[in-house]
N, C-alpha and C positions, 0 to 999 in steps of 0.2 A: 679844412684840409683832410686828406685821406691817411689811413695808417700806412699805406704804401709810400707816402711821402717821407717817412722816417727811415733813413738808411739803417740797416741792422735790426729793425724791429722784428722781422720774421725769425731771426737767429738769436734773439734775446732769451735769457733764462727766465721766462715768465714765472715759473714756479718759485724760484728764489725770490724774485721781486714780490710775488703775492704773499709769501711768508712774512716778509718785512712789512708790507702794506697792512696785513691782518692785525699787526700789533697796535696800530693806531687808526684802524678803519672807522671806529666808532666816532672819531672826532669830526668826520664828515657825514655821519648818519648812516654808515654802512657796517657790515660785519664780515669777518674773515670767512664765514661760512656761506655768504651769499653766492648763489649760482653754483653750489658745490657739484652739481651734475656736469658742469662744463669744465674743460681744460682751462688752466690759468690764463692763457692768452685770450681765449674766448670770453672769459669773465671780464678782463680789462676792456676788451673791445665792445662788449655789450653794455657795461656800466658807464663807460666814459667816451668822450670824443676828444681828439687832440686839438689844442689851441696854441698857436705860436704866441709866446710872451712878448718878444721883441724881434726885430728883423734878424734873419739868420746871420750868424757871425758876430753879433753885437752883445750877446750875453756875456757877463763877466764872471769867470770862475776862479775861485781860490780853493784851498783845501785846509782842513784842520785835523788834529789827531789828539790822542790822549798821551801826554808825556809819561814816561816811566823814569823815576828819579831815585837815587840813593838818598836816604834820609835818616834822621835821628830824632828821638823824642826830646832831647835836650840840646841847647845851644852849645857849640864848641868851635874851636878854630877851624875844624874841617867842615862843620855844618853851622854856618853863621846866619843863614837867610831864612826867616820865618814864613810860614803859611798860616793865615789867621782865620779864626771863626768870627762871625759878626759880634761886635760889642753889644752890651745890654741896651744902650740907647739908640741902636740902629733901627730904623724903620724902613722896610722896603718901599721904594718909590719916593722916598724923601732924600733931599740933599744932605750928605754928611761931609766930613772934612776931606779935602783933596789929598793926593798922594804926598805932596811935599809937607803939608801940615802933619800928616800921619807919621812920616819918617822922622822929621826934625823934632816933633814933640813927643815921640815914642807913645803915641796915643793908643796903640794896641798891645802894649805890654801886659802880659797876663792872659792874652787871648790866643796864644800860639797853639797850633795843633801839632806841628812838627817843624823841623828845620832841614833845609837842603843845602847843597854845596856852594851855591852862588846866588847873588841877587838877580842876575839876569835869568837864571833858570826858574826862580820863584816868579819873576815877572812874566816869563813866557808861559808858565803854568796858568797864571791868571788870564792871559790872552786866550788860551785854549778853553778855560773854564772847567777843567777837570784834570786830575793827575793820579797816577798809580805810584805809590811810595813803596820802596823796598828797604827794610831795616836789616841791620846786622843780625845774623841768625836766621834770616830767610822769611820772616813774617812780612806781610804786606798790608797796606791800608789804601783804600780808594777814597778820594775826596771829590766831591762834586760842587757845583755852583750853589752858593747860599745867598747871593745878593751882591750888589755893587753900590758904590757910594753916590751914584747919581750924576757924577761929572762926565763930560763927554770924553770918548776915547780918542786919543791922538797917537798916531803911529810913530814909534821911535825910529823905524826904518825911514819914514818920510823925513824925520828930523835930521837923520844922518845925511840924507840926500840934500836937504836944505843947507846943511853945513859944508857941502862939497866933498864929503868923505867918499861917496860913491856918485859918479857922474851919470851913470845909466840906470834909471829906475828898474829896468828889467833884470839887472844884476843883483838887486837887493834881496837877500834871503836871510833866514834866521842864522845860518852859519856865518854869513858876513857880519851880522850883529854880534854874535858870540865872539868871533875873532877880534873885532874892534874892542869889545869890552875886556878881553883878556890882555890886549896890548895897551889899554888905557884904564887901568883899574881905578885910578884917582878920579876919573870923569864919569864913571858909571852912574853914581847917584844922581848927578845933575841931568844926565840923559834920561834916566827913568822918570824923573820928576817933571819932564816936559809932557808926560801923559798923566793928567790929574785923576783919571779913572782908577778905581781900586776894587778888586774882586775879593769877596770872602768865600770861604769853603765850609763844607760840612762833611763829616765822615759818612760813607755809604756802605751798606751791607749788600754787596753784589757778588755773584759767583765769579770765580777767577776768569772764566771764559767770556763773561758778559762785557758788552761795550759800556761806556759811561752813560749816564742819564742825559737825555736831551731836554729841550724845553717842555716836552710833553710829560716829563716825569717818568719816561720809560726808556730803556736802553736803546742807543743808536747802534747801527750795524755798519761795519766797514764796507765801503764802496756801494752801499745801498741807501744810506741816509744823507739828507741834504739840509743844510741850514738855509733859510729863506727869510724874506721880509713877510711876516704874516699879514701885513696890510695888502699885499699883492697876491700871495698864495696861501691859502688856508693850511694850517698844519694838518697832516694826514693825507694830503693830496699827492697822488703819483705825479712824477715829473720826469720826462724823457730828456736826456741831454746828449749832446755831441761835443765832447771836450777834448781838444788836441792834447795828446799825451796819455789820455785815459780812455779815449774811444767813446762809443755810444753805449748807453745803458739806461735802464729804468730805475730811478731812485724814488724815495718817498720823502716829502717835506716833514721832517721830524725835529727840527731844531731852529734856533734863531741866533743872531750874533749882533754885537754892538755896531760892527762895521758892515753888516749885511742889510743894506737898505736899497729900496727901489726895484723897479721891474728888471728882470733879467739878471739879478744878482744872486749867486749861489755859492755856498761853501760846502765842499764835499768832505764827508768824514772818511778818513783812510785807515783808521785802526789805532793801535796802541804801540808805544815803544819807539826807539830811535830810528828804526827802518821806516816806519810810517811817518815819522817826523821829517826825515830827509825827503821823502816823496811829497809830503804836503807842502814843504817849504819851496819846492820847485814849481808849484802850480800857481800861476797868475796869468791867465790867458783868456782869450775871447772865443766863444763858440756859439752853440745853438741850444735854446731851452724851449721845450714844448710842455705846457701844462696839460694834464689829462683832466678835463672838466667833466663833472658828473652830468650825465644826460638827465633831462627833465622828464 
């Protein structure tokens, strides 16, 4: 296919995309200083060729964000829900106890990093894989992914649909889940335990303006970083998308996710805080995905 086959390619901010690409270019054997004599658009067009991943209109896009939550160092009536570091006997890549066992057996007591205001917010922070905590007095703490227990991820949104709480899957959003949990506090633990997967966190030393760390171990960038299936698209690869509601743009594959599997599956990072969360929760759509394959 030709570059002219990509609507919006000529008007893209190629310099912004190149700056993000440069942070992980080494993962695909390139450097951010390659072809420095050329303008960013010409660099992309010289180094890569566009390749359609799946038929137009069939790529599946969702979005994610970095939650920003009020938190406390100690458990209290206001802050009862813990975020945990890995326990000493946890081994990455090995199966550990499931969520129900962890909760009912208090298996992570003593491994709390901080506490947030509700179990559903702690759960959603695990789904996102990172969180920015704000403590009384104004101090902050960034937490990033430190591993998971090896059990499969099961969507609690899909579970609520299965139970008939929401009849139209297109209407299922994190806000719907939050509202249901607020209206049914006695049933929240049971709902969360339908997902046996459990994510552990670790403190991160990141600048305030930095994005959270992606699977590459480097910060992701709002509206420029994409989570993909690395079996399909190598991390560090530029990916052009046409996503209804977000438009066309050039992203870089810099993250992965438990639910991001298969060709044409992409999860777009939209930033930090509640505004980004509202935008991310509204993205569940079909569009177009074109990988920029390195020329031989």
